[in-house]
C-alpha positions in Angstrom: 79.2 102.9 69.8 82.6 103.4 71.3 83.2 104.6 75.0 86.4 106.8 75.7 87.9 108.1 78.7 89.8 111.8 78.3 92.4 113.5 81.0 91.5 116.9 81.2 92.6 120.1 83.2 90.0 123.1 83.6 91.1 126.7 84.4 89.2 129.4 85.4 89.8 133.0 84.8 89.4 134.4 88.2 89.1 131.3 90.5 92.0 129.7 91.9 91.3 126.4 91.6 91.7 124.3 88.7 89.7 120.8 88.1 92.3 117.9 87.7 89.8 115.3 86.4 88.8 112.4 83.6 85.5 112.2 81.4 84.5 109.2 79.7 82.0 109.6 76.6 80.8 107.6 74.0 80.8 108.2 70.1 80.8 106.3 66.8 83.8 105.3 66.1 86.4 107.4 64.5 88.6 110.7 65.1 88.1 112.3 68.4 87.1 115.8 67.6 88.9 118.1 70.4 87.1 120.9 69.9 83.8 118.8 70.3 85.3 117.3 72.9 86.3 120.2 75.3 83.0 121.7 74.8 80.9 118.8 76.6 83.5 118.7 79.1 82.7 122.5 79.6 79.0 121.9 79.5 78.7 118.4 81.5 81.7 119.0 83.9 83.6 121.9 84.0 80.6 124.8 84.3 78.9 122.7 87.4 82.7 121.9 89.4 82.7 126.2 89.1 79.5 126.9 90.2 79.7 124.5 93.2 83.2 125.9 94.3 82.0 129.8 94.2 78.4 128.7 95.5 75.5 131.3 95.2 77.4 134.7 95.3 79.0 134.5 92.5 77.9 133.6 88.6 80.1 131.5 86.3 80.3 132.1 82.7 81.7 129.4 80.1 83.8 132.3 78.4 85.7 132.6 81.8 86.6 128.7 81.6 89.7 127.0 79.6 89.6 123.3 78.5 92.6 121.6 77.8 93.1 118.1 76.9 96.0 115.7 77.9 95.1 112.3 76.9 92.3 110.5 75.0 91.9 106.9 74.9 89.1 103.8 74.7 88.0 102.9 77.8 
């Protein structure tokens, strides 16, 4: 297993705060599947970030969040 790091930005359709962050994960060597990575970032980071920012008065749906991966490398 190899550990990778990615720099990404998450943007919400309504909430005007961007999540500029990094994300680490482990996978078998080989090509990085950017679609899989964006889904993983959504599930494990971005959705929780926007739920924290929005509080309990606004429901956050993953369809309203876009993920852009800027850079990836071995960590």
